[in-house]
C-alpha positions as CSV (number, residue, x, y, z in Angstrom):
1,M,74.9,77.1,64.8
2,A,75.4,76.4,68.5
3,P,75.2,79.4,70.8
4,S,78.4,80.8,72.1
5,L,79.4,80.1,75.7
6,V,78.7,83.7,76.7
7,T,75.7,85.5,75.3
8,I,74.5,89.0,76.0
9,K,70.8,89.0,76.2
10,S,69.3,92.2,74.7
11,L,66.2,93.2,76.6
12,I,65.4,96.0,74.2
13,I,62.0,96.1,72.6
14,V,63.1,96.9,69.0
15,S,61.0,99.3,67.0
16,D,61.5,101.4,63.9
17,T,63.1,104.0,66.2
18,V,66.8,104.1,66.0
19,L,68.2,103.4,69.5
20,D,70.8,105.8,70.8
21,E,74.2,104.7,71.9
22,Y,73.2,104.3,75.5
23,S,70.2,102.1,74.7
24,R,72.2,99.9,72.3
25,A,74.8,99.3,75.1
26,L,72.6,99.3,78.2
27,G,69.3,97.7,77.2
28,K,65.8,98.9,77.5
29,E,65.3,102.5,78.7
30,V,62.6,102.7,81.4
31,A,60.9,105.4,83.5
32,I,62.5,105.8,86.9
33,G,59.3,105.0,88.6
34,S,58.9,101.8,86.6
35,V,62.3,100.1,87.1
36,D,61.1,97.4,89.5
37,K,57.9,96.7,87.5
38,E,59.9,96.3,84.3
39,L,62.3,93.9,86.0
40,R,59.4,91.8,87.2
41,L,58.0,91.7,83.7
42,L,61.3,90.8,82.3
43,W,61.6,87.6,84.3
44,E,57.9,86.7,83.9
45,E,58.3,86.8,80.2
46,D,61.5,84.7,80.1
47,K,61.1,81.2,81.5
48,A,64.3,79.8,80.0
49,S,66.7,81.9,82.2
50,T,67.4,81.9,85.9
51,N,68.0,85.2,87.7
52,A,71.1,84.8,90.0
53,S,72.5,87.3,92.5
54,L,74.8,86.9,95.5
55,I,75.8,90.5,95.9
56,N,74.8,94.0,94.9
57,L,77.6,95.5,92.8
58,A,77.4,99.3,92.3
59,V,79.9,101.0,89.9
60,Y,80.2,104.7,90.2
61,S,82.0,107.2,87.9
62,E,81.9,110.9,87.1
63,E,83.8,110.3,83.9
64,E,81.9,111.0,80.6
65,N,80.2,108.0,79.1
66,A,81.7,105.7,81.8
67,I,78.6,103.6,82.2
68,L,79.1,102.3,78.6
69,K,82.6,101.1,79.4
70,N,81.4,99.8,82.8
71,S,78.7,97.7,81.2
72,E,81.4,95.7,79.3
73,I,83.3,95.3,82.6
74,V,80.3,94.0,84.4
75,Q,79.7,91.6,81.6
76,A,83.1,90.1,82.3
77,I,82.6,90.1,86.1
78,T,79.3,88.3,85.9
79,K,81.1,85.3,84.3
80,E,82.6,84.7,87.8
81,H,80.2,86.4,90.2
82,A,76.4,86.4,90.2
83,C,75.2,89.9,91.1
84,R,72.7,92.7,90.6
85,A,74.8,95.3,89.0
86,I,74.0,99.0,89.3
87,L,75.9,101.4,87.1
88,I,75.9,105.0,88.0
89,G,77.2,107.8,85.8
90,I,77.0,111.4,87.0
91,D,77.7,114.7,85.2
92,R,77.7,117.1,88.1
93,A,78.8,120.1,86.0
94,A,75.7,119.9,83.8
95,P,73.3,122.9,84.4
96,D,70.1,120.9,84.1
97,T,69.0,118.1,86.5
98,S,67.9,114.9,84.9
99,I,68.0,111.1,85.3
100,R,67.7,108.3,82.8
101,A,67.5,104.5,83.5
102,W,68.0,101.3,81.5
103,I,67.7,97.6,82.3
104,T,69.4,94.7,80.7
105,A,70.9,91.4,81.8
106,H,74.2,89.6,81.2
107,C,73.6,85.9,80.7
108,H,75.9,82.9,80.6
109,L,75.0,79.3,79.7
110,S,75.0,76.9,82.7
111,Q,77.5,74.0,82.7
112,Q,74.9,71.7,81.2
113,G,74.4,74.2,78.4
114,R,70.6,73.9,78.6
115,K,69.7,77.0,80.6
116,S,71.2,80.4,80.9
117,V,72.0,82.1,84.2
118,C,71.5,85.8,84.1
119,C,72.5,88.8,86.2
120,E,70.4,91.9,86.2
121,Q,72.0,95.3,85.3
122,L,70.4,98.6,86.1
123,S,72.1,101.7,84.7
124,F,71.4,105.3,85.8
125,Q,72.8,108.4,84.1
126,L,72.3,111.5,86.3
127,T,73.1,115.2,85.5
128,G,73.2,118.2,87.7
129,R,72.9,118.2,91.5
130,A,72.9,114.5,92.4
131,T,73.8,114.0,96.1
132,G,70.3,113.3,97.4
133,R,69.1,111.5,94.3
134,L,72.1,109.1,94.3
135,R,70.9,107.6,97.6
136,N,67.1,108.1,97.3
137,T,66.7,107.0,93.7
138,V,69.5,104.7,92.8
139,F,69.9,102.9,96.1
140,A,66.2,102.3,96.3
141,H,66.8,99.5,93.7
142,L,69.3,97.5,95.7
143,N,68.4,93.9,96.4
144,S,67.9,94.4,100.1
145,D,68.9,90.9,101.2
146,L,72.4,91.1,99.7
147,P,75.6,92.9,100.7
148,L,76.6,96.0,98.7
149,V,80.0,96.2,97.0
150,F,80.6,99.8,95.9
151,W,83.3,100.4,93.3
152,W,84.2,104.1,93.2
153,Q,86.1,105.1,90.1
154,G,88.2,108.3,89.9
155,E,88.7,111.1,92.4
156,L,87.0,110.8,95.8
157,S,84.5,113.7,95.5
158,D,82.3,115.2,98.2
159,I,79.5,112.9,97.3
160,F,81.3,110.3,99.3
161,A,79.8,111.2,102.6
162,E,78.2,109.5,105.6
163,R,74.7,109.1,104.1
164,L,76.4,107.1,101.3
165,Y,79.1,105.0,103.0
166,V,76.9,103.8,105.8
167,L,75.1,101.7,103.1
168,I,78.3,100.0,101.9
169,D,79.7,96.6,102.9
170,R,82.8,96.6,100.7
171,F,84.3,99.9,99.3
172,V,86.4,99.4,96.2
173,F,88.6,102.3,95.0
174,D,91.9,102.9,93.2
175,S,94.1,105.4,95.0
176,S,96.4,105.6,91.9
177,Q,93.7,107.7,90.3
178,W,93.7,110.3,93.1
179,A,95.4,113.7,92.5
180,N,95.6,114.4,96.2
181,P,95.9,111.0,97.9
182,L,96.6,112.3,101.4
183,S,93.4,114.4,101.5
184,S,91.3,111.5,100.2
185,F,92.9,109.0,102.6
186,L,92.2,111.3,105.5
187,R,88.5,111.1,104.6
188,V,88.7,107.3,104.5
189,E,90.5,107.4,107.9
190,Q,87.7,109.6,109.3
191,M,85.1,107.1,108.1
192,F,86.9,104.4,110.1
193,D,87.2,106.7,113.2
194,E,83.4,107.1,113.1
195,G,83.2,103.4,113.6
196,V,81.8,102.5,110.1
197,E,82.1,98.7,109.6
198,L,83.1,98.7,106.0
199,A,85.8,96.7,104.2
200,P,88.2,98.9,102.2
201,V,89.5,97.5,98.9
202,D,92.2,99.7,97.4
203,L,93.2,98.3,94.1
204,E,96.8,99.7,94.7
205,W,96.9,97.4,97.7
206,T,95.5,94.6,95.6
207,R,98.3,95.2,93.0
208,S,100.9,94.8,95.7
209,Y,99.4,91.5,97.1
210,L,101.5,89.1,95.0
211,P,104.7,91.1,95.3
212,R,104.2,91.2,99.1
213,L,103.4,87.5,99.1
214,A,106.5,86.7,97.0
215,L,108.7,88.8,99.3
216,A,107.3,87.2,102.5
217,G,107.8,83.8,100.9
218,L,111.5,84.4,100.7
219,F,111.6,85.0,104.5
220,D,110.2,81.5,105.1
221,D,113.9,80.5,104.5
222,P,115.6,80.5,107.9
223,L,118.8,82.1,106.5
224,A,116.7,84.9,105.0
225,A,114.8,85.4,108.3
226,K,118.2,85.8,110.0
227,G,119.4,88.1,107.3
228,L,116.5,90.5,107.7
229,E,118.1,91.7,110.9
230,S,121.0,93.1,108.8
231,T,118.9,95.0,106.4
232,R,120.1,98.6,105.9
233,Q,118.6,99.6,102.6
234,I,115.2,99.2,101.0
235,R,114.7,100.0,97.3
236,I,111.2,100.0,95.7
237,V,110.7,100.9,92.1
238,V,107.3,101.5,90.6
239,H,105.7,103.1,87.6
240,P,104.8,106.8,88.2
241,D,101.1,105.9,88.1
242,H,101.5,103.5,91.0
243,L,103.5,105.4,93.6
244,M,100.8,104.7,96.1
245,A,101.4,100.9,95.7
246,G,105.1,101.4,96.4
247,M,104.3,103.5,99.5
248,Q,101.9,100.9,100.8
249,I,104.5,98.2,100.4
250,L,106.9,100.3,102.4
251,A,104.3,100.9,105.1
252,W,103.7,97.1,105.3
253,L,107.4,96.4,105.6
254,V,107.8,98.9,108.4
255,M,104.8,97.7,110.3
256,S,105.8,94.0,109.8
257,T,109.4,94.6,111.2
258,G,108.4,97.1,113.9
259,W,110.9,99.6,112.7
260,K,110.5,103.2,113.9
261,R,111.3,106.6,112.4
262,S,114.9,107.6,112.7
263,K,115.6,109.6,115.9
264,D,118.5,111.5,114.2
265,L,117.1,112.1,110.7
266,G,113.4,111.9,111.2
267,L,111.1,110.0,108.8
268,C,111.5,112.2,105.7
269,G,114.4,113.0,103.5
270,E,115.1,116.6,102.7
271,D,114.9,115.8,98.9
272,N,111.4,114.4,98.9
273,D,110.3,117.2,96.7
274,L,111.9,115.3,93.8
275,D,109.2,113.5,91.8
276,S,111.2,110.5,91.0
277,V,112.8,109.5,94.3
278,K,111.3,109.5,97.8
279,R,113.6,108.8,100.8
280,F,112.7,107.7,104.3
281,Y,114.7,106.8,107.4
282,F,114.1,104.2,110.1
283,E,115.7,102.5,113.0
284,T,115.7,98.8,113.8
285,H,115.0,97.5,117.3
286,E,118.8,97.5,117.9
287,G,119.1,101.1,116.8
288,S,120.7,100.4,113.4
289,D,119.8,102.8,110.5
290,V,117.7,101.7,107.6
291,T,117.3,103.9,104.5
292,A,114.3,103.4,102.1
293,R,113.9,104.7,98.6
294,V,110.7,104.6,96.6
295,E,111.6,105.4,92.9
296,C,109.4,106.2,90.0
297,D,110.4,104.8,86.6
298,P,108.2,105.2,83.5
299,T,109.6,102.0,82.0
300,S,108.7,100.0,85.1
301,A,105.9,97.5,85.6
302,P,103.3,98.9,88.1
303,I,105.5,97.4,90.8
304,G,108.9,96.7,89.2
305,L,111.2,96.0,92.2
306,V,111.1,95.5,96.0
307,E,114.6,94.9,97.3
308,L,116.2,94.6,100.8
309,N,119.9,94.7,101.2
310,G,122.3,94.4,104.1
311,A,125.8,93.0,104.9
312,G,126.0,89.7,103.1
313,F,122.3,89.7,102.5
314,S,119.9,90.5,99.6
315,A,116.3,89.7,99.0
316,K,114.3,91.0,96.1
317,V,111.2,90.5,94.0
318,S,111.3,92.0,90.5
319,R,109.2,92.2,87.4
320,C,109.7,93.7,83.9
321,A,106.8,95.7,82.3
322,K,104.0,93.5,80.9
323,E,105.6,90.3,82.1
324,A,103.3,87.6,83.5
325,Y,105.9,86.5,86.1
326,M,108.0,88.0,88.9
327,H,111.5,86.9,89.9
328,Q,112.2,85.9,93.5
329,Q,115.8,86.2,94.4
330,L,117.7,85.5,97.7
331,D,121.4,85.8,98.2
332,V,122.8,85.0,101.7
333,G,126.4,84.0,101.5
334,E,126.6,80.7,99.7
335,H,122.9,80.3,99.8
336,K,121.0,81.5,96.7
337,I,117.4,81.3,95.4
338,D,116.3,82.4,92.0
339,R,112.8,81.4,90.8
340,Q,109.7,82.7,88.9
341,V,106.3,83.2,90.4
342,P,103.0,84.5,88.9
343,A,102.5,88.3,88.7
344,A,99.2,90.1,89.3
345,S,97.1,91.4,86.5
346,D,97.5,95.0,85.5
347,D,93.8,95.3,84.6
348,A,91.6,97.0,87.2
349,S,88.5,94.9,86.4
350,E,90.5,91.6,86.9
351,L,91.7,92.9,90.2
352,V,88.1,93.5,91.3
353,V,87.2,90.0,90.3
354,D,90.1,88.8,92.4
355,Q,88.9,90.7,95.4
356,L,85.4,89.5,95.0
357,S,86.7,85.9,95.0
358,R,88.8,86.5,98.2
359,G,86.3,88.3,100.4
360,G,87.5,89.2,103.9
361,K,87.6,92.5,105.7
362,N,91.1,93.7,104.7
363,T,92.1,94.2,108.4
364,L,95.8,94.3,107.4
365,Y,95.2,97.3,105.2
366,R,93.5,99.1,108.0
367,T,96.4,98.2,110.3
368,I,99.1,99.7,108.0
369,L,97.0,102.9,107.3
370,P,98.5,105.0,110.1
371,V,102.1,104.3,109.0
372,Y,101.1,104.8,105.4
373,L,99.5,108.2,106.2
374,D,102.8,109.3,107.9
375,L,104.7,108.4,104.7
376,L,102.2,110.4,102.6
377,R,102.6,113.4,104.8
378,C,106.3,113.4,103.9
379,I,105.6,113.8,100.2
380,D,102.4,115.8,100.2
């Protein structure tokens, strides 16, 4: 039988010993001091495979058994991006200090089907106090010639400190997972204030990319561009898990138009303590009032609606939950547009693959951050 297009190469030395769940999923368990030696032996023994890496990809989580799930995610990522993957799981509440390590590789047949191209995966499970060991032990195994993409999963804990982030080239995180986003974003802002040259990749911002692109595409129309001046209401509808994406879209709109907070009403509505609706008030360059609503709807797609309305003018991008397409709609007098465009994936790992394909420094995200933080302060 011909081999499948994608094969997972088990680098486990099988014996009569029953392998535990981690070893079955993560490969051969090795002593911490022998990781590099075991990797060299691996490639010396295997002449039929090519070791390929263009980046270091570290995936960090404090969730129980996360490295098992992340091993499957990395397997999918390596289909598109050659990397040295470093999986890091930490149980900081454990009373005892320990560290285990495994090595394996994810291999894919080359286009000719004659030789497999493999990406190394190193997995580390730490327990107990881990701040110093994370840098000194885990990051000792980076491929020093390659940039580091660090994917932080979950809450931004105090482990995210200068001694860690100065090593990172691209910092991937998902602010939808943060219980206190303002506090975490202030830490990110402090990092930028310290002059750290690091590209931030918020997966909430990535989720909003195609809706933002679709909305901006409507304003390529001259009548829509003129109608923007008459905008008086903005309505954004998101799933409750993705309020941050809606807030970032609003920050982008405000920064793009140059609107300022209302002189009479201020930025924040008095009823922003309500969980389902957040209201904000702005002024255009001409002094006209603009009211923005960010609404949470549990039946919505992550980003279900972005709509701008004014006298004789409406522009909106909408998507139903789980649909693969968005609707672009423009209504300016007799002029109307109604068409479908692709929607973004709802899967975090696919969003990471998309970001790795695009590259860049995300300078626009850093530009909207001050406006975004002002909006967060209204609802904190």
